[in-house]
C-alpha positions, 0 to 999 in steps of 0.5 A: 434800272433805277426807279424814276426819281422826282425833282423833289427827291433829287433836291432833297439829296442835293441839300443833304450833300450840301449839309454833309459837305459843310460838316466836312469843312468844305469851302462855302462856295462849294457846298452852297452850289448844291443848295442853289442847284436844289432850288433850281431843280425844285422849279424846273421840268423833270430832271430825266426829261432835261437830261434826255434833251441835254438841257440840264447843264443849261439851268442856272446854278447847275455846273458840270460836276453837279450835273454829272451827280444828278445824272448819276442819281437819276440813273443809279438811284444814288450818288457815290460822293454822298455815300462817302460823306455819309460814312463819316457824318450820319445824314440825320445830322441834318435834323439838328440844323433844322432846329431853330437855335442850332447852327453849324458850329453848335451841331458839330460840337454836339456831335463831336462832344456828345455823340448827338447825331439826330433829333431823337438823340437831342431830345434824349440829351435834353431830357437827361440833362446832358447839355446842362452847363455846356458852353453857349447852351444856357438855360434860355438857349435850351428853352429856345431849342426845345421850342425849335424842336417843336417847330421842326416837327411841325415843318416835316409835313408840308401844308397844301397851298389851299389850306395855307393861303386861307390861314394866311389871310385869317392872320392878316385880318386878325392883325389888321383888327389890332389897329397898329399894323400897316402894309399887311401881307403874306410873303414867302412860299405862299406869295410865290404860290408854291404847291405846298408850304413849310410855313407862312411868312407875314410882313407889315410895317408899324410905328408900334412894332411891340403892339403888333408883336404882342397881338400876334403872339396872343392870338388864340390860335397860337398853340405855342410861341416859338420866338418873340423879339422886338421886330419879329416873332414866330408861333405854332398853330393847330395842324403843326404850321409855323407862322413867322411875322416881321415888322419894320418901319414904313419906309423899307416896306418894299425892301422888306416884302421883296426880301421875304418873298423871293426864293433863296435862289432868286435872292442869291442871284439878286444879291450877286447882281447887286454886288457886281454893281457895288451895292448890298441888298437886304430887307433894310435897304440897298446900300451903295458900298462906295458912297455909304448911302442906303436907299430905302424903298416903299415898293418892290418896283423901286427895289428892282428898278434900283438894280436896273431890272424890270419888276419881277412878279412874286410867283416868278421869283424862283431863280430860274432865269427871271433875273436875266430876263428882267435885265434884258427886257424879255420877262413876259407879263404873266396872266392875272386873275382878272384876265379870265373870262370864263371857266371850263371845268365845273361839276354839279349834282347831276354828277359828283358836285355838291350844288345844283346846276342852277346854283353853279350857273348863277355863281359863275355869272356872279363872278362876272364871267362872260361864259363857262361850261358845266362839265359833268363826268361821262358815264364811265364814272358809274353813278357819278357820270351821265349817260348820253340821254342825261347829258342831252337833258342837262344841255337843254336845261343849262342853256335855259338857265344860262339865259336866265342868269345872263351868262353863256353856258356852254354844254360840255362834259369831262370825258374819260380817256380810256387806257387805249386813248379812246373816249368814253362817249362816241363821236355822235355824242361828242359832236353835240357838245360845245367843248370837251374836257378829256381826262384820265381817271383810272388805269394810272399804272400803265407803262410810260409808253402806253400812257404817252400814246394814250394822251397823244391819241386823246390830243389827236381826237378832233372833238377833244379841246382840253386835256384835264389835269394832265398828270393826274397828280395829287399834291400830297399823295401822288406825284402823277403818272409817268409819260413822255412830257415832251411828246405829249406837249408837242402833240397838244401844240400840233393838234390845237388841244389846250392843256389844263392847269387845274386849280383844285388845291389837291391837284394844281395840275399841270405843275408849274415846272411842267407848264413852263416846259409845255409853254416852250412848245407853244401850247395853249392852256386853260386855267380852271377851277374843277369846282364841285361846289359854288365856293370851289369856283374860287379855285381859279386863283390857284390855277392862275398862280401856277400859270404865273409861276410858269411865265404864261401870258394872257394870250396863251390862256384859252379862257382869257379869250373872248367867247368867239375866239374860244368857239373858233378854237374849237371849230378849227380843230373839228374842221380837221377831222377826217 
């Protein structure tokens, strides 16, 4: 049996097939089908789960042939068709196409005429002067390619959203200070709340685009200028992250922002819809082909309305059915940050937090919450955890401090789920708490079946109200432990147990694809910060971003409900205990 393969790995393989097919001269519609399938899978539930349920071929852009090859990859760890292509064209050729300034024809010529089949080959050829005097590769082109190599290397390490979003806001503030840019915002994967991003897209409007471009490329954090034009520019900043800026006139702001926000698959589907209506969509407007007129839009709402669609929120522009839903009136209104009334997951210095109990309570009150819970670790976490006597002492102190700061502070704990599914506190302790977050923190390498039963048993416990960071993933280093997602989601829905979307940028767990899958089971969610310091309370923004990507509405989020409803949710489950 082949090792479990993630959707990201499958998508990478499909994109590799797509490039090799183009090198081989296959028809455009054939190789683009693989790119569209890859985009879809990156935002879907795990492929193995979709195969088991028979839903894989129902996904947008995944037909019979590609579905069969995905099954082959999941079951065997390889795609024979990919291997056949790789015998003729080294897969490292993909590196060349990742370099700005090198298109397919140039890459094919480099391979055929100079044997350049990788980034390393290209760098050696430039250093040796082997490409000097080559047609279409003048001195300026080679300089652009050198900058493109630098940018390509920077993109190989994706940046977590938690680092990219603050940087995006910093560059917006810097450009705003220049006084020439209006409608400044970030777009692309940052605006879609992708867990990690390859670059940052910034868009704005201006009557003086040259002034905006000059300020952008002159930013003191720019380590290199990768491109500089009349309306667009790219820089490379410390840490190897590329930032792209696009500046257009005010009247096309809606077109501009929509074009640079949607995923590739979303925009492909939008363009195909427009073509069927006799229209052509771009960042410069919506052209009526027959009439020869161009509609420019100040807002994205106008863009979607002109195509007969309801507005699609940025985080939902993933090419996974939102176009159809926007057309037929079934697209849900996703939760917003302002809908949250509290936060159930935060830590203080009583366990492994950096700020005091009072500081965390005061900060939660300052955010305007009606309630929150302090959920320090249970005593199985060693020095980081509270024993029952400490937990009781904290409860009394927390209630008094909550009254002092005008917020209802619920008494909680993040309780370890042991490998057999039992909990780190006994029922005597658990029943004294207002709400219980239960999480897996160790023994993550147990079998899939054992982990499934571990989580289901936790869901079935009458005192467990929320399963914290349900997959245990780390965005940069760990994909999460394996379990039967559908079985656990069904158990959570059946038992009235909420599943957390943890806003810690390193977690973002549940991932949005799985959260949307869980939503189909009728699961209740909790969008929490998992804050370990006052400033971390802002992590709920990231949790809400993942929830919006999953189409989750306000009514489906526990901490978007009034306190009485939260307490009723807890009591309803406790009332079923034997």
